[in-house]
C-alpha positions in Angstrom: -22.5 -8.1 -27.0 -24.7 -7.5 -24.0 -22.9 -5.0 -21.9 -23.2 -3.3 -18.5 -21.2 -0.1 -18.8 -19.6 1.8 -15.9 -18.0 5.1 -16.9 -17.0 8.5 -16.0 -15.5 11.7 -17.5 -15.0 12.4 -21.3 -13.3 9.0 -21.7 -16.3 7.1 -20.4 -18.7 9.2 -22.6 -16.5 8.6 -25.7 -16.4 4.8 -25.1 -20.2 4.6 -24.5 -20.8 6.4 -27.8 -18.3 4.0 -29.5 -20.0 0.9 -28.2 -23.4 2.2 -29.3 -22.1 3.0 -32.8 -20.6 -0.5 -33.0 -24.1 -2.0 -32.4 -23.5 -3.3 -28.9 -26.5 -3.7 -26.5 -26.0 -1.6 -23.4 -28.1 -3.1 -20.7 -27.5 -0.4 -18.1 -25.0 2.4 -17.2 -23.3 3.0 -13.9 -22.0 6.4 -12.9 -20.4 7.7 -9.7 -22.8 9.0 -7.0 -23.5 12.7 -7.7 -22.7 12.2 -11.4 -26.3 11.7 -12.5 -25.9 14.8 -14.8 -22.5 13.8 -16.2 -21.9 13.3 -19.9 -22.0 9.5 -19.5 -25.4 9.8 -17.7 -26.9 12.2 -20.3 -25.7 10.2 -23.3 -27.0 6.9 -21.8 -30.4 8.4 -20.9 -30.6 9.9 -24.4 -30.1 6.4 -25.8 -32.8 5.0 -23.6 -30.4 3.3 -21.2 -31.2 3.0 -17.5 -28.6 4.9 -15.4 -27.8 4.0 -11.8 -25.3 5.7 -9.4 -24.8 3.1 -6.6 -22.9 4.2 -3.5 -21.2 0.8 -3.5 -21.2 -1.2 -6.7 -20.2 -4.3 -4.6 -23.4 -4.1 -2.4 -25.1 -7.5 -2.7 -28.4 -5.8 -3.8 -26.5 -4.0 -6.6 -24.7 -7.2 -7.6 -28.0 -9.1 -7.8 -29.5 -6.4 -10.0 -26.6 -6.5 -12.3 -26.7 -10.3 -12.5 -30.4 -10.1 -13.4 -29.4 -8.2 -16.5 -27.4 -11.2 -17.7 -24.6 -9.3 -19.3 -21.9 -10.9 -21.5 -19.3 -8.5 -20.2 -18.9 -5.5 -17.9 -16.9 -2.5 -19.2 -15.2 -0.1 -16.8 -14.2 3.2 -18.5 -12.9 5.7 -16.0 -15.0 4.2 -13.3 -13.4 4.9 -9.9 -14.9 2.4 -7.6 -12.9 -0.7 -6.6 -14.7 -3.7 -8.1 -14.7 -6.9 -6.0 -14.8 -10.5 -7.0 -18.6 -10.7 -6.9 -18.7 -8.2 -9.8 -15.5 -9.3 -11.5 -16.9 -12.8 -12.0 -20.5 -11.9 -12.7 -20.4 -12.0 -16.6 -19.0 -14.7 -18.8 -16.3 -12.4 -20.2 -15.7 -10.8 -16.8 -14.9 -7.1 -16.5 -12.8 -5.1 -19.0 -10.9 -2.1 -17.7 -9.4 0.8 -19.6 -6.0 2.0 -18.3 -4.1 4.9 -19.8 -0.7 3.5 -19.0 1.9 0.9 -20.1 1.6 -2.2 -18.0 3.1 -3.4 -15.7 5.4 -0.3 -15.6 2.6 2.2 -14.9 0.2 0.6 -12.6 -1.9 2.9 -10.3 -3.3 6.4 -10.5 -2.7 9.3 -12.9 -0.5 7.4 -15.4 -0.7 10.2 -18.1 0.4 12.8 -15.6 3.3 10.6 -14.4 4.6 9.8 -17.9 5.0 13.5 -18.6 6.6 14.2 -15.2 9.0 11.3 -15.9 9.9 12.8 -19.3 8.8 9.8 -21.3 8.8 10.1 -25.1 5.8 7.8 -25.6 2.8 6.5 -23.7 0.6 3.4 -23.9 -3.1 2.8 -23.4 -4.4 -0.6 -22.4 -7.5 -2.7 -22.2 -7.1 -5.2 -19.5 -9.0 -8.0 -17.8 -9.9 -6.5 -14.5 -8.6 -8.6 -11.6 -8.5 -8.4 -7.8 -5.1 -6.5 -7.7 -4.5 -2.9 -8.8 -4.1 -3.0 -12.6 -2.7 -6.6 -12.4 -5.0 -8.3 -15.0 -4.0 -9.7 -18.3 -3.4 -7.1 -21.1 -5.9 -7.8 -23.9 -5.1 -4.9 -26.2 -2.6 -2.0 -26.1 -1.6 0.9 -28.3 1.4 3.3 -28.0 1.7 6.9 -29.1 4.6 9.4 -29.3 4.8 12.3 -26.9 6.0 15.6 -28.3 8.5 17.8 -26.4 5.8 20.4 -25.6 2.7 18.1 -25.4 0.6 18.8 -22.3 -1.7 16.6 -20.3 -4.6 17.9 -22.3 -2.9 16.6 -25.5 -2.4 13.2 -24.0 -5.9 12.9 -22.8 -7.3 14.0 -26.2 -5.2 11.3 -27.9 -6.2 8.6 -25.4 -9.9 9.5 -25.4 -9.9 9.4 -29.1 -8.3 6.0 -29.3 -9.9 4.1 -26.5 -13.3 3.6 -28.1 -11.8 1.9 -31.2 -9.4 -0.2 -29.0 -12.3 -1.3 -26.8 -14.5 -2.2 -29.8 -11.6 -4.2 -31.2 -11.1 -6.0 -27.9 -14.8 -7.0 -27.7 -14.8 -8.3 -31.2 -11.8 -10.5 -30.5 -13.4 -11.7 -27.3 -16.6 -12.6 -29.1 -14.6 -14.4 -31.8 -12.4 -16.0 -29.1 -9.2 -14.8 -30.8 -7.9 -12.8 -27.9 -4.3 -13.4 -27.0 -4.0 -12.1 -23.4 -0.5 -11.0 -22.2 0.2 -11.9 -18.7 1.9 -9.1 -16.8 5.4 -9.7 -15.3 5.2 -8.7 -11.7 9.0 -8.4 -11.5 8.7 -5.4 -13.9 5.8 -3.8 -12.1 5.8 -0.2 -10.7 3.0 1.7 -9.0 2.2 5.3 -9.1 0.0 7.1 -6.6 -2.8 9.6 -6.9 -1.5 13.2 -7.2 -2.7 16.1 -5.1 -2.7 19.8 -6.0 0.1 20.7 -3.6 2.4 18.2 -5.3 2.8 20.8 -8.1 5.0 23.1 -6.1 8.2 24.2 -7.9 11.2 25.2 -5.8 13.7 26.3 -8.4 17.0 25.2 -6.9 15.5 21.7 -6.3 14.5 21.0 -9.9 16.2 21.0 -13.3 14.8 23.0 -16.2 13.6 19.8 -17.8 11.9 18.7 -14.6 10.2 22.0 -14.2 9.0 22.0 -17.8 7.7 18.4 -17.5 5.8 19.1 -14.3 4.2 22.3 -15.7 2.9 20.5 -18.8 1.8 17.4 -16.8 -0.3 19.6 -14.5 -1.7 22.1 -17.1 -5.4 22.7 -17.7 -7.7 20.9 -16.9 -5.5 20.2 -13.9 -4.8 22.8 -11.2 -1.4 23.8 -12.6 2.1 23.6 -11.2 2.8 26.6 -9.0 5.6 28.6 -7.4 5.8 31.7 -5.2 6.9 35.3 -5.8 7.3 36.4 -2.2 4.1 35.4 -0.5 2.1 35.4 -3.8 1.3 32.1 -5.3 1.8 31.9 -9.1 0.0 29.2 -11.1 2.2 28.2 -14.1 0.1 27.6 -17.1 2.7 26.9 -19.8 6.5 26.5 -20.3 9.0 26.0 -23.0 12.8 25.3 -23.1 15.1 28.3 -23.4 17.1 28.0 -26.6 20.0 28.5 -26.8 20.6 27.5 -23.2 20.6 30.3 -20.7 22.2 29.9 -17.3 22.1 31.7 -14.0 21.2 31.5 -10.4 18.2 29.3 -9.4 14.9 31.1 -9.0 16.1 34.4 -10.6 13.9 36.0 -13.3 16.4 37.0 -16.0 14.0 38.2 -18.8 10.4 39.2 -19.2 8.7 38.7 -22.6 5.0 39.8 -22.4 3.5 37.3 -20.0 6.5 35.0 -20.0 9.3 34.9 -17.5 12.8 33.4 -18.1 13.5 31.6 -14.8 16.6 29.7 -13.9 16.3 26.2 -12.4 19.1 24.3 -10.8 20.9 23.8 -14.1 19.6 26.3 -16.6 16.7 28.5 -17.5 13.2 27.8 -18.8 10.4 30.1 -20.1 7.3 29.9 -18.0 3.9 31.7 -18.2 2.3 32.4 -14.9 -1.4 33.2 -14.5 -0.4 36.8 -13.4 3.0 38.3 -14.1 2.0 41.8 -12.7 4.5 43.2 -10.2 7.3 40.8 -11.2 10.5 42.6 -12.3 13.7 41.4 -14.0 16.1 39.9 -11.4 13.3 39.2 -8.9 13.6 35.8 -7.3 10.9 33.1 -7.2 10.7 30.3 -4.6 13.9 28.6 -3.7 15.0 26.6 -0.6 18.1 28.8 -0.5 15.8 31.9 -0.3 13.9 30.4 2.6 17.2 29.8 4.5 18.4 33.4 3.8 15.2 35.0 5.2 15.8 37.1 8.2 14.5 35.6 11.4 11.3 37.0 12.7 
């Protein structure tokens, strides 16, 4: 197929390489403004593909330039700009968008982070027909993978980025053969999730269970900024966690054991092992951030 490719991040680069390996003709590549030296841009340039970084992909001049390429389809792979009707309807096969979430249950931003925060035991990646709404288009292909109890966001991204190129190539082959069987999304089952911000990762130990703390820590692990808590006024980034077995109970926020760089901290129901970025100066029976601790502080 003749493809205009719009991509970003490792997922975009992996899909671009997958399309080239499958013999598709990439007419041009779009990247975000300022991403002219990204993996997608470098891989495209190395393959002799023209790279553009428009401020607004919906600008009439940009749309005219894309139309002049006469693509069969436009592929969006991690591309963050909102695409309007003038682009969605530009190619005979429209725009295909990659979404790392089960639809319609995980519409919106950061679905892989949210499935971990929500304690799901599986996640789904989807190729959809891009439409005017947010992740509302027909599902063309999807694939589901298990989530292990200690998998982190890096594990989920690695799985998704490894599987998306093949799923995309399969979808394009079916579109070309006219054997696609689109699945219409049921709006009554839809749920939306928002973009996450670094300060959303705060853990206040009497407000979360051990499972909730563990899920948030692994959902925000590297390459994300990490969940965090406080030891006094010192902020601690929490890089890893694991359940405490057998169950260990105590008072929320209290550090009951120290094992190298790991701290056994009690949440609202039981304890969890956590690994902060710096455990220096933390002693057994110290307390980390709790709402109760804030209430008990002496007035200034």
